[in-house]
Legacy VTK file of the C-alpha trace (Angstrom):
# vtk DataFile Version 3.0
C-alpha trace
ASCII
DATASET POLYDATA
POINTS 207 float
59.618 -55.997 62.865
57.555 -54.910 60.164
55.270 -53.195 62.983
57.833 -51.921 65.178
59.240 -50.035 62.933
56.369 -48.341 61.055
55.007 -47.332 65.052
58.432 -45.608 64.622
58.166 -43.799 61.996
54.660 -42.185 63.130
56.122 -41.551 66.138
59.257 -39.400 65.079
56.295 -37.846 62.670
54.697 -36.843 65.125
56.942 -35.742 66.996
58.162 -33.492 64.011
54.588 -32.123 63.553
55.371 -31.258 67.322
57.870 -29.605 67.401
57.396 -27.661 63.949
53.499 -26.551 65.759
55.752 -25.920 68.379
58.546 -23.649 66.556
55.859 -22.209 64.035
53.703 -21.456 67.351
56.811 -19.424 69.068
57.334 -17.866 65.793
54.123 -16.011 65.436
54.316 -15.310 69.179
57.481 -13.515 68.926
56.127 -11.827 65.502
53.336 -10.451 67.780
50.865 -12.285 65.727
49.066 -14.877 68.042
48.920 -14.106 71.208
51.114 -17.197 73.518
53.608 -15.508 75.812
51.676 -17.074 78.875
52.444 -20.318 77.328
55.710 -19.864 76.405
57.459 -17.682 78.435
60.125 -20.081 79.639
61.180 -20.951 76.365
62.031 -17.052 75.764
63.653 -17.179 78.451
66.030 -19.872 77.787
66.759 -19.691 74.180
67.289 -15.492 75.274
64.187 -13.467 73.254
62.350 -10.690 74.372
58.540 -11.659 73.062
56.676 -8.605 71.401
54.340 -7.112 73.963
51.873 -6.038 71.234
50.310 -6.326 68.263
52.472 -6.089 65.122
52.495 -2.493 63.831
53.767 -0.792 59.907
56.852 1.348 60.373
56.776 5.312 60.697
57.851 4.826 57.354
54.795 3.686 55.549
52.722 6.380 57.483
55.067 8.471 56.412
54.304 7.260 52.745
50.756 7.394 53.547
50.670 11.041 54.544
53.110 11.950 51.680
51.171 10.451 48.918
47.329 11.742 50.880
49.454 15.397 50.759
49.562 15.020 46.882
46.647 13.844 46.356
45.373 16.443 47.594
47.789 19.080 45.969
46.657 17.526 42.474
42.865 18.127 43.445
44.097 21.550 44.234
45.813 22.228 40.503
42.657 20.582 39.104
40.153 22.334 40.705
42.061 26.257 39.773
42.365 24.579 36.327
38.632 24.217 36.419
37.701 27.466 38.169
40.116 29.322 35.921
37.847 27.744 32.874
35.185 28.987 34.578
35.760 32.151 34.021
37.358 31.951 30.559
33.743 30.946 29.897
32.119 33.493 31.146
34.082 35.890 29.814
33.265 34.641 26.690
29.989 34.127 26.894
30.189 38.230 28.543
31.923 39.119 25.183
29.354 36.899 23.215
26.724 38.941 25.048
28.108 41.771 23.889
28.644 41.433 20.430
25.035 39.909 20.366
23.768 43.072 21.727
26.338 45.329 19.646
24.485 43.410 16.241
21.294 43.909 18.430
21.209 47.555 18.226
23.285 47.681 14.390
20.293 45.799 12.968
17.941 48.420 14.626
19.617 51.770 13.916
19.745 49.829 9.816
15.994 49.456 10.249
15.186 52.859 11.605
16.930 53.711 8.343
15.105 51.645 6.311
11.683 52.699 7.349
13.274 56.346 7.524
14.732 55.936 3.713
11.244 54.265 2.618
9.047 56.930 4.574
10.276 59.777 2.839
10.490 57.925 -0.566
6.614 57.230 -0.087
6.264 61.329 1.017
7.767 62.227 -1.882
5.770 59.966 -4.282
2.868 61.415 -1.939
3.770 65.144 -3.219
4.820 64.268 -6.818
1.353 62.440 -7.103
-0.528 66.002 -5.645
1.717 67.969 -8.254
1.129 65.908 -10.836
-2.601 66.044 -10.269
-2.365 69.790 -9.375
-0.897 69.866 -13.062
-3.051 68.251 -14.732
-5.909 70.413 -13.420
-4.413 73.620 -14.396
-3.738 71.999 -18.160
-7.809 70.937 -18.170
-8.812 74.474 -17.166
-9.193 78.026 -19.040
-5.542 79.724 -19.146
-6.978 82.759 -17.135
-8.923 80.173 -14.430
-5.230 78.351 -13.773
-3.074 81.573 -13.802
-5.828 82.933 -10.933
-4.636 79.388 -8.891
-0.569 79.773 -9.638
-1.140 83.621 -8.822
-2.024 82.856 -5.407
0.147 79.981 -4.614
3.791 80.958 -2.850
7.029 80.646 -5.290
7.734 76.878 -4.506
4.443 75.658 -5.229
3.820 77.868 -8.362
7.386 76.270 -9.478
6.905 72.629 -8.674
3.153 73.052 -10.609
5.054 74.706 -13.338
7.725 71.688 -13.494
5.430 69.381 -13.569
2.518 69.973 -16.155
6.429 70.635 -18.240
6.950 66.533 -17.344
3.801 65.590 -18.674
3.998 67.716 -21.766
7.135 65.774 -22.541
6.175 62.886 -21.703
2.831 62.434 -23.306
4.132 64.315 -26.612
1.889 67.967 -26.110
1.837 71.042 -26.087
3.131 72.854 -23.055
0.705 75.650 -21.273
3.620 76.857 -19.158
4.707 80.010 -22.279
1.170 80.583 -22.176
0.538 80.982 -18.728
3.932 82.529 -17.665
1.937 85.489 -20.838
-0.789 85.990 -18.982
0.666 86.801 -15.150
2.319 90.454 -13.984
5.568 90.146 -15.256
7.854 91.026 -12.343
6.360 87.973 -10.406
7.264 86.349 -13.561
11.030 87.190 -13.679
10.772 86.292 -9.448
9.745 83.109 -10.695
11.746 82.334 -13.340
15.077 83.124 -11.287
14.112 81.058 -7.976
13.655 78.383 -10.933
16.869 79.201 -12.550
18.548 78.945 -9.115
16.811 76.042 -7.459
16.597 73.796 -11.232
15.440 70.816 -8.424
12.942 70.719 -5.632
12.754 68.690 -2.564
10.342 67.401 -1.019
LINES 1 208
207 0 1 2 3 4 5 6 7 8 9 10 11 12 13 14 15 16 17 18 19 20 21 22 23 24 25 26 27 28 29 30 31 32 33 34 35 36 37 38 39 40 41 42 43 44 45 46 47 48 49 50 51 52 53 54 55 56 57 58 59 60 61 62 63 64 65 66 67 68 69 70 71 72 73 74 75 76 77 78 79 80 81 82 83 84 85 86 87 88 89 90 91 92 93 94 95 96 97 98 99 100 101 102 103 104 105 106 107 108 109 110 111 112 113 114 115 116 117 118 119 120 121 122 123 124 125 126 127 128 129 130 131 132 133 134 135 136 137 138 139 140 141 142 143 144 145 146 147 148 149 150 151 152 153 154 155 156 157 158 159 160 161 162 163 164 165 166 167 168 169 170 171 172 173 174 175 176 177 178 179 180 181 182 183 184 185 186 187 188 189 190 191 192 193 194 195 196 197 198 199 200 201 202 203 204 205 206
């Protein structure tokens, strides 16, 4: 009796497995996951079900959703590209401004250097001329008065004025007696008057 009961249970389980397998196959075939239409066509007609004629496909709404996502993604890329282009334009503009400022600074520096160079050359020229005038004054002081007066009378008025002033300056610095008054006393009165007038009207001479 026990053997018959066990055999019966095995048969029932086998039938149940077969039924579940057939049902699963029918369901997957209906969904279009597998192709078993020719095998189960009579069963479909008995159940009043129309089998899937092709593979399962995503609804149109999913396709539209993917297209919309792709469109938004492309729009985002376009916005990002536009931002990058704008940043690049800003950087190029700033670079141009910096280069222009650098050029202006370079021009100002060159101009300043040129002014300093001109000023130094003027100072050197003045020092050279002043040194020559000082040497002439010392030479005139060291020679006989008549010879010094002859040399002074051969100079133009401005050169004579420079020599006389430098002679007085050296005398004041060394604490000696200036020869200027004596030299003037040996010169013609009209030339002395002209020299004194110019010395009064132009107290300082620029080289």
